[in-house]
Backbone bond lengths (Angstrom), bond angles and torsions (degrees), N, CA, C in turn:
res aa  C-N    CA-C-N  psi(-1)  N-CA   C-N-CA  omega(-1)  CA-C   N-CA-C  phi
1 M - - - 1.502 - - 1.511 110.87 -
2 E 1.336 117.74 136.14 1.435 122.46 -178.34 1.526 112.16 -62.30
3 K 1.290 113.25 131.63 1.490 118.54 -179.95 1.568 108.58 -74.97
4 R 1.313 116.77 133.54 1.418 122.15 -179.69 1.594 109.32 -126.64
5 L 1.280 115.51 150.45 1.456 121.98 175.50 1.463 109.62 -102.34
6 D 1.306 118.82 131.54 1.465 121.71 -177.94 1.501 109.99 -74.77
7 V 1.290 114.70 78.10 1.502 118.93 -179.03 1.529 107.82 -144.36
8 S 1.360 111.77 141.65 1.448 119.70 172.77 1.509 107.35 -102.10
9 I 1.334 120.24 124.46 1.436 127.80 176.51 1.504 111.26 -89.51
10 V 1.317 116.20 131.79 1.488 120.04 -178.76 1.599 106.50 -122.17
11 L 1.337 112.28 121.52 1.447 121.62 -179.70 1.552 106.44 -118.57
12 V 1.297 115.89 128.56 1.480 119.18 169.04 1.539 112.49 -107.71
13 T 1.336 116.36 129.46 1.440 120.23 -173.83 1.525 110.14 -127.00
14 F 1.368 114.39 151.06 1.488 118.54 174.34 1.537 104.01 -161.92
15 N 1.396 113.31 111.27 1.461 121.65 167.42 1.503 112.59 61.68
16 R 1.335 120.72 29.95 1.461 123.31 177.31 1.592 108.25 -131.21
17 L 1.359 112.99 61.52 1.436 119.56 -168.06 1.605 107.59 -63.61
18 N 1.309 119.08 -47.40 1.439 120.55 -175.03 1.522 110.36 -64.59
19 D 1.413 117.29 -37.83 1.465 118.91 176.29 1.505 111.66 -63.68
20 L 1.284 113.84 -42.99 1.510 123.22 -178.69 1.506 111.05 -59.61
21 K 1.361 117.51 -44.59 1.445 120.20 178.87 1.549 109.71 -59.62
22 K 1.267 115.34 -47.59 1.500 120.96 178.64 1.471 112.01 -57.68
23 T 1.347 117.65 -44.46 1.399 124.34 -177.01 1.531 110.35 -65.45
24 L 1.294 116.26 -51.40 1.423 120.41 -178.79 1.555 113.40 -58.61
25 K 1.318 115.29 -36.72 1.470 120.64 175.68 1.550 110.18 -63.03
26 A 1.337 115.68 -40.71 1.464 115.49 179.89 1.536 112.21 -70.48
27 W 1.272 116.82 -30.90 1.480 120.40 173.15 1.478 115.36 -60.38
28 S 1.321 111.59 -37.02 1.521 118.86 -177.63 1.560 109.66 -75.93
29 Q 1.322 118.98 -14.19 1.420 121.51 179.14 1.545 117.04 -108.48
30 Q 1.261 111.30 20.23 1.522 118.33 174.56 1.568 111.75 -62.34
31 T 1.274 115.91 138.21 1.487 120.07 174.92 1.493 112.97 -71.29
32 L 1.328 116.22 -19.56 1.456 121.86 172.81 1.518 105.64 -123.77
33 T 1.319 117.02 115.47 1.503 119.46 -175.65 1.492 112.56 -78.52
34 P 1.306 115.07 136.29 1.530 120.04 172.02 1.524 109.59 -72.52
35 A 1.331 118.06 167.10 1.407 121.42 177.49 1.512 110.35 -78.03
36 R 1.328 116.82 -36.92 1.425 119.83 179.56 1.529 112.22 -158.46
37 L 1.273 116.30 164.89 1.494 123.85 177.42 1.511 108.42 -132.07
38 I 1.322 115.47 121.72 1.471 120.13 177.18 1.529 111.14 -110.25
39 V 1.270 119.46 122.18 1.486 124.48 178.19 1.527 109.89 -103.51
40 V 1.291 118.06 129.07 1.441 122.50 171.36 1.543 109.61 -105.06
41 D 1.334 117.33 115.36 1.455 119.72 178.88 1.451 109.45 -97.32
42 N 1.305 118.26 115.33 1.497 124.08 -176.29 1.403 114.28 -82.13
43 K 1.303 120.35 54.15 1.450 127.38 178.79 1.479 109.83 55.69
44 S 1.325 115.47 54.25 1.409 120.56 173.31 1.501 117.80 -62.05
45 T 1.321 118.50 148.51 1.538 117.33 -178.17 1.557 112.02 -118.85
46 D 1.427 116.34 15.12 1.446 120.96 -178.75 1.528 112.53 -108.06
47 G 1.263 120.30 22.57 1.464 122.03 176.83 1.555 109.89 93.40
48 T 1.301 117.99 1.40 1.512 117.18 179.78 1.449 112.58 -58.43
49 D 1.340 119.28 -40.55 1.480 119.94 -178.79 1.493 114.01 -61.25
50 E 1.344 116.16 -41.10 1.475 120.40 178.79 1.541 112.91 -64.62
51 F 1.386 111.85 -43.01 1.399 119.75 176.44 1.541 114.13 -59.14
52 L 1.346 117.14 -43.77 1.386 122.69 -178.58 1.520 113.89 -68.30
53 R 1.316 116.34 -34.74 1.485 120.58 178.65 1.567 109.96 -67.77
54 G 1.347 114.37 -31.01 1.440 118.26 172.22 1.500 114.59 -72.18
55 W 1.345 113.13 -40.80 1.500 123.21 179.76 1.580 109.58 -59.27
56 L 1.366 116.20 -33.96 1.450 118.30 -177.44 1.489 110.35 -65.64
57 K 1.366 118.78 -23.12 1.413 122.95 -179.92 1.573 114.74 -83.68
58 E 1.340 111.62 -16.31 1.415 114.09 -177.11 1.511 116.71 -78.01
59 D 1.353 118.15 158.77 1.473 117.48 179.77 1.504 108.10 -82.96
60 T 1.292 116.30 132.85 1.471 122.81 176.78 1.559 109.72 -136.53
61 P 1.339 115.04 158.43 1.489 118.17 -177.02 1.510 113.25 -73.47
62 F 1.327 117.43 -3.95 1.497 120.57 -177.35 1.527 107.91 -131.23
63 E 1.308 118.85 167.08 1.405 123.20 167.75 1.502 111.52 -70.71
64 K 1.275 119.28 154.96 1.422 120.35 179.19 1.510 114.98 -152.04
65 E 1.310 117.05 151.33 1.401 124.75 175.22 1.475 112.85 -152.72
66 V 1.361 119.08 157.40 1.428 124.07 -179.53 1.496 111.06 -127.61
67 L 1.357 118.45 131.66 1.427 122.63 177.46 1.502 107.22 -98.38
68 F 1.306 119.43 138.24 1.536 122.18 179.55 1.529 105.98 -125.08
69 P 1.388 116.65 85.60 1.453 117.69 174.26 1.545 114.97 -57.52
70 P 1.290 121.50 145.96 1.493 117.24 -177.51 1.364 114.21 -67.66
71 E 1.271 125.76 -10.28 1.400 127.75 177.51 1.526 111.48 -151.14
72 N 1.352 115.74 165.68 1.475 120.04 179.24 1.521 108.93 -69.78
73 I 1.406 112.85 109.88 1.533 115.43 -179.40 1.476 111.18 -103.46
74 G 1.372 118.14 21.31 1.429 123.76 175.73 1.468 114.01 71.22
75 G 1.305 115.04 168.78 1.494 116.22 176.07 1.517 114.25 -58.17
76 S 1.322 116.35 -36.55 1.457 120.89 -177.41 1.500 109.29 -66.71
77 G 1.290 117.22 -47.24 1.526 120.15 178.85 1.493 109.04 -65.05
78 G 1.337 118.69 -37.40 1.484 120.27 -175.68 1.469 112.58 -66.68
79 F 1.450 116.48 -39.75 1.459 120.90 176.86 1.524 109.64 -69.11
80 Y 1.332 117.02 -38.91 1.437 121.10 177.68 1.538 111.52 -55.30
81 E 1.334 117.84 -49.39 1.433 123.55 -175.91 1.533 109.21 -71.52
82 G 1.348 119.89 -41.88 1.430 122.77 -179.53 1.474 112.88 -67.81
83 M 1.338 120.86 -40.10 1.433 123.82 179.22 1.526 109.03 -72.98
84 K 1.227 116.71 -35.73 1.505 119.82 176.90 1.565 108.17 -59.96
85 R 1.332 115.29 -50.01 1.421 117.36 175.91 1.544 116.44 -58.76
86 A 1.313 115.03 -39.93 1.463 119.95 178.35 1.471 111.85 -62.50
87 L 1.301 118.71 -36.98 1.489 120.81 177.83 1.521 111.79 -67.62
88 E 1.302 116.99 -26.75 1.482 119.29 179.83 1.604 109.08 -69.56
89 H 1.310 117.25 -21.07 1.416 120.23 179.01 1.495 112.35 -85.03
90 E 1.306 118.70 -6.95 1.495 123.08 173.88 1.497 109.68 64.21
91 S 1.361 123.32 31.54 1.409 123.22 174.66 1.550 107.29 -68.58
92 G 1.394 113.37 157.71 1.459 115.64 174.39 1.408 115.69 -72.29
93 W 1.328 118.65 -25.14 1.497 125.76 179.90 1.497 111.51 -133.96
94 V 1.364 115.15 155.26 1.448 122.04 173.19 1.524 104.01 -126.00
95 F 1.345 117.21 130.74 1.475 122.14 -178.88 1.463 104.84 -117.95
96 V 1.419 120.31 139.69 1.411 125.56 -178.93 1.519 111.35 -126.28
97 A 1.370 115.61 142.15 1.508 118.14 177.38 1.489 105.73 -161.57
98 D 1.382 111.64 164.97 1.404 119.81 176.30 1.504 116.47 -82.07
99 D 1.303 120.01 168.93 1.524 121.79 178.04 1.521 113.42 -70.55
100 D 1.381 117.61 -17.05 1.440 120.96 179.92 1.529 112.52 -110.63
101 A 1.343 114.03 17.18 1.513 117.95 178.63 1.488 104.54 -99.50
102 V 1.291 119.28 120.02 1.516 123.09 -172.90 1.577 107.04 -107.34
103 P 1.326 116.01 117.12 1.443 116.09 -178.02 1.580 109.90 -77.51
104 A 1.298 113.56 139.98 1.498 119.69 169.71 1.505 109.22 -61.01
105 E 1.297 117.97 150.19 1.469 121.49 -173.04 1.529 113.85 -53.15
106 T 1.382 117.04 -33.85 1.424 125.34 -178.75 1.491 113.73 -98.13
107 M 1.370 118.60 11.17 1.424 120.70 -169.99 1.615 110.88 -58.60
108 L 1.303 118.29 -53.30 1.473 118.25 179.97 1.540 109.52 -66.39
109 E 1.283 118.01 -38.14 1.436 120.64 -176.36 1.561 110.86 -61.25
110 K 1.303 116.26 -38.73 1.488 120.56 -176.72 1.507 107.54 -72.49
111 L 1.369 117.95 -34.96 1.513 118.36 178.58 1.582 108.03 -67.07
112 N 1.287 113.58 -41.28 1.462 116.83 -178.34 1.542 111.60 -69.17
113 D 1.239 115.03 -36.33 1.553 117.63 177.12 1.482 108.08 -61.53
114 Y 1.360 118.72 -39.65 1.484 118.00 -178.85 1.542 108.44 -67.46
115 I 1.327 117.86 -44.83 1.476 124.30 -179.67 1.493 108.39 -53.76
116 E 1.328 118.42 -51.93 1.448 121.62 -172.93 1.578 109.61 -71.45
117 K 1.280 119.85 -27.38 1.491 123.66 -178.09 1.528 110.08 -77.97
118 H 1.337 115.87 -22.74 1.510 119.21 -173.93 1.525 110.15 -126.50
119 P 1.320 118.69 65.47 1.491 120.49 -177.64 1.501 113.24 -63.32
120 A 1.330 114.65 -41.15 1.451 117.97 -176.84 1.492 111.50 -65.03
121 E 1.347 117.88 -42.08 1.447 123.45 177.05 1.448 110.87 -63.38
122 M 1.326 118.89 -38.03 1.507 123.25 -175.64 1.527 110.42 -64.53
123 A 1.347 116.10 -26.19 1.495 116.56 -179.11 1.537 112.36 -62.17
124 D 1.315 117.60 -25.28 1.480 121.91 178.48 1.476 111.57 -111.89
125 T 1.343 120.72 10.17 1.445 122.13 178.81 1.558 109.95 -102.72
126 V 1.290 112.07 137.72 1.471 121.27 -178.77 1.469 114.09 -108.01
127 A 1.326 120.08 -22.20 1.483 124.50 -176.77 1.533 108.24 -146.93
128 V 1.372 116.55 139.30 1.385 121.89 174.96 1.514 105.58 -130.63
129 T 1.356 117.18 128.54 1.502 119.91 -172.47 1.549 109.79 -121.48
130 S 1.261 113.94 155.72 1.476 124.07 172.13 1.520 104.77 -78.19
131 G 1.403 116.60 172.07 1.387 125.29 163.17 1.515 108.51 -87.08
132 V 1.351 120.72 146.73 1.431 122.53 -177.85 1.536 105.86 -105.69
133 Y 1.298 122.40 115.44 1.418 126.84 -177.12 1.494 111.18 -98.75
134 N 1.341 118.94 124.58 1.428 123.82 -175.12 1.523 108.88 -120.00
135 V 1.366 119.28 97.42 1.377 128.71 176.82 1.617 112.07 65.12
136 D 1.350 115.13 -72.24 1.455 116.53 -176.67 1.559 113.92 -136.28
137 H 1.381 114.73 14.62 1.477 118.95 -179.73 1.552 108.13 -160.60
138 F 1.294 112.60 160.73 1.488 120.10 175.07 1.502 106.40 -72.37
139 S 1.362 115.67 134.85 1.475 121.35 -177.45 1.532 111.08 -84.28
140 G 1.295 118.26 126.84 1.449 120.61 -173.55 1.551 113.90 -77.15
141 I 1.294 118.65 -27.50 1.451 121.56 -171.40 1.539 111.90 -69.75
142 H 1.300 116.96 -15.96 1.486 118.60 -177.03 1.520 113.36 -88.03
143 R 1.358 118.24 -15.74 1.511 120.89 -176.10 1.537 102.89 -138.61
144 C 1.317 115.32 110.29 1.406 119.35 -176.34 1.556 113.89 -132.39
145 R 1.319 114.62 167.13 1.493 120.20 169.88 1.498 109.34 -122.29
146 I 1.305 116.57 153.12 1.474 122.95 176.81 1.589 108.77 -90.31
147 K 1.373 108.49 124.08 1.507 115.70 179.78 1.483 108.68 -124.78
148 K 1.342 115.50 146.26 1.503 119.35 175.59 1.556 108.49 -97.00
149 S 1.358 113.88 127.86 1.483 118.77 177.89 1.467 107.96 -128.48
150 I 1.280 116.63 -174.53 1.482 122.23 176.34 1.499 112.36 -61.82
151 L 1.328 116.94 -17.94 1.437 126.30 178.59 1.517 112.72 -91.19
152 G 1.313 114.92 -1.49 1.449 119.08 -175.13 1.526 111.52 99.92
153 Y 1.241 115.27 -158.17 1.551 120.36 179.97 1.555 109.50 -80.01
154 V 1.332 113.30 129.68 1.461 121.87 -177.81 1.523 109.23 -134.21
155 E 1.366 113.68 148.88 1.506 119.97 173.56 1.510 108.37 -83.90
156 S 1.272 116.97 119.90 1.459 123.15 178.29 1.497 111.44 -114.11
157 P 1.396 115.64 121.75 1.430 123.10 -177.99 1.462 110.50 -59.66
158 V 1.370 116.49 139.46 1.481 120.42 177.03 1.532 107.56 -67.36
159 P 1.394 117.26 131.00 1.455 121.67 -175.21 1.571 109.59 -59.13
160 E 1.299 116.48 145.47 1.393 118.96 -172.11 1.581 112.84 -66.58
161 E 1.293 116.95 -27.19 1.431 118.28 176.29 1.483 115.82 -58.71
162 E 1.393 112.87 -24.48 1.511 115.67 178.08 1.471 113.53 -70.06
163 Y 1.271 116.84 -13.80 1.487 119.85 -176.58 1.577 109.62 -77.06
164 S 1.323 115.40 -5.32 1.464 114.85 173.26 1.573 113.41 -86.51
165 K 1.324 116.20 -3.95 1.432 126.70 174.70 1.503 111.87 -72.60
166 E 1.316 118.76 157.77 1.441 121.65 170.92 1.566 109.54 -62.48
167 S 1.312 116.31 -38.92 1.460 121.84 178.34 1.543 108.78 -162.83
168 F 1.354 114.21 167.25 1.422 120.42 176.37 1.500 107.51 -154.06
169 E 1.340 116.73 151.24 1.459 119.86 -178.49 1.524 110.60 -84.86
170 I 1.287 115.86 150.42 1.508 121.46 -179.86 1.500 107.27 -134.23
171 D 1.358 113.23 163.52 1.457 121.07 176.16 1.581 111.13 -111.62
172 I 1.289 114.76 -19.86 1.470 125.47 -173.94 1.488 111.68 -136.78
173 Y 1.319 113.21 134.22 1.554 119.23 172.62 1.503 107.77 -129.65
174 S 1.329 112.15 156.61 1.469 118.09 170.40 1.514 105.78 -96.77
175 F 1.384 116.71 173.87 1.456 118.62 179.70 1.522 106.25 -91.14
176 V 1.292 117.94 46.06 1.470 124.13 175.11 1.535 105.54 -126.65
177 G 1.462 113.64 97.85 1.445 114.79 173.25 1.578 112.07 86.43
178 T 1.254 118.27 30.89 1.427 120.22 -177.16 1.540 111.57 -112.89
179 M 1.313 117.41 127.86 1.506 120.38 177.91 1.438 113.19 -116.86
180 M 1.357 118.54 119.76 1.490 123.31 -173.72 1.505 109.28 -112.85
181 K 1.334 114.38 145.47 1.433 118.38 172.71 1.610 109.82 -65.19
182 S 1.254 117.41 134.06 1.474 120.52 -178.12 1.549 111.30 -58.56
183 S 1.398 112.32 -39.49 1.476 118.95 179.31 1.513 111.06 -57.26
184 A 1.377 115.66 -43.83 1.493 118.94 178.39 1.501 112.38 -69.53
185 L 1.333 115.31 -34.44 1.449 119.38 -177.22 1.612 107.52 -68.78
186 K 1.237 115.71 -37.51 1.526 117.18 177.48 1.493 111.42 -64.50
187 K 1.299 115.49 -37.79 1.502 117.31 -178.56 1.565 112.12 -75.53
188 A 1.367 115.85 -39.56 1.477 121.49 -176.17 1.529 111.03 -76.90
189 G 1.326 115.92 -28.09 1.490 120.08 -174.67 1.406 115.80 95.40
190 L 1.314 121.37 170.14 1.449 125.05 -177.80 1.569 110.37 -87.98
191 P 1.287 118.98 166.52 1.454 123.31 177.38 1.636 107.14 -53.63
192 R 1.353 111.17 159.45 1.402 118.08 177.67 1.517 111.03 -88.75
193 K 1.434 112.23 102.81 1.401 116.56 -173.93 1.546 111.60 -67.71
194 E 1.270 120.07 -20.27 1.460 122.39 178.81 1.515 113.11 -67.33
195 F 1.380 113.72 -15.28 1.489 114.23 -179.20 1.545 108.68 -72.65
196 F 1.269 119.75 -22.42 1.487 126.51 -176.71 1.499 112.33 69.48
197 I 1.388 116.13 -61.32 1.431 118.64 179.66 1.511 108.91 -156.07
198 Y 1.277 116.44 146.17 1.482 125.25 176.36 1.514 114.73 81.72
199 N 1.322 114.90 132.99 1.487 122.37 178.37 1.526 119.11 65.94
200 D 1.346 114.37 0.59 1.433 118.22 177.75 1.524 109.71 -66.74
201 D 1.306 115.36 -34.83 1.459 120.50 -178.82 1.561 110.90 -74.56
202 Y 1.337 118.03 -42.25 1.451 122.61 178.23 1.499 109.61 -60.93
203 E 1.304 116.50 -47.05 1.502 121.55 179.33 1.488 110.27 -62.78
204 H 1.286 118.12 -41.43 1.496 121.31 179.92 1.491 108.94 -65.67
205 A 1.265 120.91 -39.22 1.497 125.91 -179.92 1.490 107.74 -60.71
206 L 1.284 118.39 -43.47 1.544 122.94 179.02 1.570 109.46 -58.25
207 R 1.265 117.42 -39.43 1.470 120.14 179.74 1.524 114.16 -71.99
208 V 1.359 112.55 -46.08 1.477 120.35 177.92 1.531 110.92 -61.06
209 G 1.372 114.79 -44.78 1.460 120.90 -175.87 1.569 113.08 -64.36
210 K 1.219 118.92 -15.50 1.482 122.68 174.68 1.476 111.29 -75.40
211 L 1.276 118.15 -9.46 1.532 121.89 -178.46 1.480 114.34 -102.10
212 G 1.354 115.91 -10.67 1.450 120.22 -178.15 1.433 114.08 165.33
213 K 1.407 115.23 -171.36 1.450 121.99 -171.99 1.602 108.11 -78.51
214 M 1.323 114.58 146.52 1.450 120.60 171.54 1.502 108.24 -124.61
215 V 1.340 117.38 130.04 1.438 122.02 -177.20 1.488 112.92 -125.47
216 C 1.283 117.18 153.03 1.487 126.11 171.48 1.519 106.88 -109.49
217 V 1.403 110.86 135.50 1.493 118.41 179.37 1.536 105.21 -116.59
218 P 1.389 117.34 96.38 1.526 119.52 -175.57 1.538 114.75 -60.19
219 A 1.274 118.26 -23.55 1.465 118.11 -178.83 1.546 111.19 -69.88
220 S 1.343 116.63 -18.65 1.409 123.87 169.83 1.500 112.79 -90.07
221 V 1.295 118.12 115.88 1.517 121.01 -165.42 1.539 111.54 -117.58
222 M 1.310 116.07 134.83 1.412 125.84 166.38 1.490 109.69 -115.35
223 Y 1.299 118.08 127.83 1.479 121.01 179.08 1.557 108.36 -91.70
224 H 1.305 114.39 129.66 1.453 117.46 -175.03 1.523 108.90 -158.27
225 V 1.358 119.31 123.61 1.419 123.10 177.60 1.551 107.91 -90.01
226 D 1.305 117.50 123.90 1.505 119.89 -177.86 1.522 105.63 -81.69
227 N 1.334 113.28 106.86 1.500 119.22 177.39 1.512 110.70 -85.04
228 L 1.307 112.66 75.14 1.496 119.03 -178.66 1.506 111.41 -72.52
229 T 1.259 120.96 137.82 1.491 125.99 179.94 1.479 109.03 -82.74
230 N 1.320 114.63 156.90 1.501 121.31 178.21 1.511 108.25 -69.21
231 D 1.290 115.40 113.28 1.506 120.18 -172.55 1.518 112.17 -71.85
232 E 1.331 116.53 -11.29 1.489 117.20 -177.80 1.503 111.06 -84.66
233 I 1.376 118.06 -17.48 1.457 120.56 -175.93 1.489 110.80 -95.66
234 P 1.354 118.93 125.51 1.420 120.37 -178.19 1.534 108.67 -60.39
235 S 1.341 114.41 140.60 1.482 120.22 -175.89 1.503 113.04 -149.19
236 W 1.318 117.59 155.30 1.536 118.45 171.21 1.467 111.79 -58.03
237 R 1.323 115.96 -28.20 1.468 119.84 178.17 1.505 112.95 -59.24
238 D 1.350 118.84 -28.31 1.406 122.04 -178.94 1.576 109.99 -66.98
239 Y 1.253 116.64 -32.90 1.414 121.67 176.51 1.530 113.48 -61.97
240 Y 1.308 116.84 -59.96 1.446 122.13 -176.18 1.581 109.96 -64.57
241 G 1.322 115.71 -40.58 1.465 117.90 -179.57 1.542 111.13 -61.32
242 T 1.334 113.80 -40.72 1.460 119.00 178.77 1.504 115.17 -73.53
243 R 1.340 115.08 -47.46 1.488 118.09 -179.65 1.455 113.90 -58.76
244 N 1.380 114.21 -50.89 1.450 120.24 -175.41 1.551 113.48 -65.03
245 A 1.432 113.74 -36.23 1.407 116.55 177.73 1.537 112.59 -65.86
246 V 1.366 115.37 -36.82 1.472 118.60 176.48 1.546 113.74 -64.42
247 I 1.361 113.78 -46.54 1.445 118.32 174.21 1.515 114.10 -55.84
248 M 1.369 116.31 -44.30 1.438 122.26 179.32 1.540 113.45 -60.63
249 H 1.327 111.89 -51.88 1.427 117.79 -172.86 1.615 110.16 -72.66
250 R 1.274 117.73 -34.13 1.437 119.39 177.88 1.478 110.27 -65.72
251 E 1.300 115.17 -47.50 1.543 118.53 -176.75 1.463 112.93 -69.10
252 H 1.327 120.16 -36.85 1.458 121.31 -176.25 1.606 115.33 -93.03
253 F 1.389 114.29 -23.84 1.426 116.19 -174.21 1.559 110.13 -126.90
254 G 1.310 120.28 7.48 1.461 121.17 175.16 1.520 110.79 94.22
255 F 1.353 112.95 176.71 1.487 120.13 -174.98 1.521 111.78 -54.70
256 F 1.355 119.77 -47.71 1.398 120.56 -177.68 1.533 115.22 -72.93
257 G 1.326 116.87 -12.39 1.415 116.66 174.42 1.539 112.33 -66.72
258 G 1.415 115.26 -39.44 1.415 117.44 174.55 1.466 112.14 -74.60
259 L 1.330 118.94 -31.00 1.515 122.14 -175.04 1.534 107.72 -67.42
260 T 1.350 116.60 -41.68 1.512 115.62 -175.58 1.489 111.47 -71.30
261 R 1.341 119.11 -35.76 1.435 121.81 176.83 1.541 109.49 -66.22
262 S 1.321 117.49 -40.33 1.471 119.50 177.72 1.536 110.12 -61.82
263 A 1.336 118.76 -44.78 1.438 121.20 179.10 1.425 113.78 -57.52
264 R 1.330 120.03 -39.28 1.415 124.74 179.34 1.475 111.70 -61.97
265 R 1.370 116.00 -47.55 1.442 119.37 -175.83 1.607 111.76 -67.89
266 I 1.285 114.40 -40.64 1.471 120.71 178.28 1.573 108.65 -64.29
267 G 1.270 115.54 -43.86 1.464 120.94 179.56 1.469 113.59 -56.41
268 I 1.279 117.68 -47.24 1.560 123.81 179.59 1.464 108.23 -60.61
269 A 1.338 116.42 -46.10 1.525 121.03 -178.15 1.566 110.10 -64.71
270 L 1.288 117.95 -40.57 1.488 121.28 177.04 1.546 110.30 -63.09
271 I 1.263 117.81 -43.89 1.493 122.80 -179.29 1.500 106.91 -58.35
272 R 1.320 119.60 -38.98 1.474 122.06 -176.16 1.498 110.07 -87.99
273 H 1.309 122.07 1.83 1.408 123.61 178.76 1.445 115.30 51.26
274 N 1.317 116.87 52.99 1.428 124.34 -174.87 1.514 112.33 -122.36
275 P 1.351 115.20 84.76 1.485 122.41 -175.72 1.566 112.70 -57.18
276 T 1.269 120.33 -36.38 1.427 120.18 177.79 1.468 112.98 -66.08
277 K 1.265 117.67 -40.77 1.463 124.72 177.91 1.578 109.94 -65.70
278 I 1.308 113.99 -43.04 1.503 118.57 177.53 1.547 108.01 -59.83
279 K 1.283 117.39 -42.25 1.478 118.95 -176.07 1.510 110.27 -66.20
280 I 1.320 117.93 -41.13 1.453 120.66 176.83 1.586 111.81 -61.89
281 I 1.307 110.92 -45.93 1.484 116.57 -176.83 1.525 109.43 -63.80
282 W 1.361 115.03 -47.59 1.470 121.13 179.68 1.585 109.58 -54.71
283 T 1.363 114.62 -44.49 1.488 115.96 178.01 1.455 112.57 -59.61
284 G 1.359 117.17 -40.67 1.450 124.32 177.65 1.469 112.98 -62.56
285 I 1.358 118.95 -39.94 1.460 124.44 177.10 1.498 109.46 -66.32
286 R 1.288 118.26 -47.11 1.454 121.10 177.95 1.511 114.74 -57.44
287 D 1.344 115.63 -49.47 1.372 120.48 178.50 1.587 113.52 -64.31
288 G 1.352 111.49 -38.24 1.438 115.88 177.94 1.460 114.69 -63.57
289 Y 1.332 120.51 -36.31 1.469 123.06 173.85 1.544 114.31 -72.33
290 K 1.346 113.24 -20.42 1.432 116.83 171.02 1.495 115.44 -87.19
291 G 1.375 114.12 -5.36 1.445 118.07 -179.15 1.530 112.85 71.25
292 K 1.312 117.69 24.70 1.465 121.66 -173.86 1.524 110.90 -88.83
293 G 1.340 116.15 116.99 1.453 123.28 178.53 1.476 113.91 -101.59
294 G 1.289 115.90 -167.01 1.461 122.95 178.46 1.504 112.87 79.44
295 L 1.355 115.14 -171.78 1.445 121.70 -175.70 1.595 109.23 -80.29
296 H 1.270 116.96 134.83 1.536 121.19 173.37 1.498 109.54 -74.23
297 P 1.265 118.89 143.05 1.548 120.38 -178.23 1.480 113.36 -65.91
298 I 1.384 118.02 -22.74 1.423 119.07 176.47 1.492 116.29 -108.33
299 Y 1.268 114.43 -42.74 1.581 118.41 -176.47 1.530 106.39 -88.22
300 R 1.263 115.90 70.65 1.469 120.02 173.66 1.445 110.49 -94.48
301 P 1.379 119.63 161.10 1.494 119.44 176.46 1.555 113.46 -48.26
302 G 1.309 112.64 130.82 1.481 120.23 -179.80 1.437 117.36 93.64
303 W 1.431 116.02 -6.89 1.476 120.25 176.63 1.570 110.97 -60.50
304 T 1.344 114.69 139.25 1.444 116.00 172.84 1.495 107.50 -134.97
305 P 1.313 121.79 163.75 1.488 126.46 -179.45 1.556 110.72 -55.93
306 E 1.363 110.90 -36.30 1.504 115.85 -175.19 1.563 111.84 -67.19
307 K 1.365 117.46 -17.69 1.462 121.09 179.28 1.560 109.29 -85.03
308 G 1.298 114.77 -11.70 1.493 119.20 175.24 1.473 116.26 80.28
309 H 1.231 116.60 170.95 1.530 124.34 -174.96 1.576 106.52 -96.64
């Protein structure tokens, strides 16, 4: 009988059909089969919905289902709905990843090998993650530790040399290649869907991490290219990245946690003499201190400076 891991995989997708096809194929080729795969399609407009309806009829080594929210609820809302559905299945673990994160063939097997090899450690462990490999190196932004500096509490990427270890502890994970105990997820709660996008995973990690140890197992690999945006160009992304970071830092590290993060973002924009970017960031800071979530009436996905304020 084929060996399966008692885990529900949650993938959130939006308008990346070619990436999604590649990713789903990789999941079907895992040397250790997951129990099920849940895809959340965030109202894609590139034919993703038609493809997924056909995919549901295909034979796969795991159970599968697709959630079709009536509107784009962002990455935060997508992971909220997908993880909520995963918990309803009562799997032992819930695993989250993006639509463009491709698991190595042995990704789940290597995670399970580590779990079985360290039963005593697992008693106090609430999350086990893969290493995230970006082109020719492990990507630091996906596995971080919290450090206190003169600027307050900051997320510090785990040094790449630590990826040569069997495992290392982390304080922060991204939603790329992270597997959480369902019992811990129920206690910590689901991601904050009102964030819409950005920092929902970091904030969630801070809550889950309060319940126990979180470790990264570098032998387990997810391939993912970090499509970082040009930070010099004003974008709607500046608003959500700023607002959610302020909310997260203020709630977890106190008033000055949010203040120091705000000062850093404003300072960078001032150095670049970019008044539009400063205005967006300031709006994010203001709303962050008010604890205001959801979609901003102006800075919605796709907004550009050319469209005006």
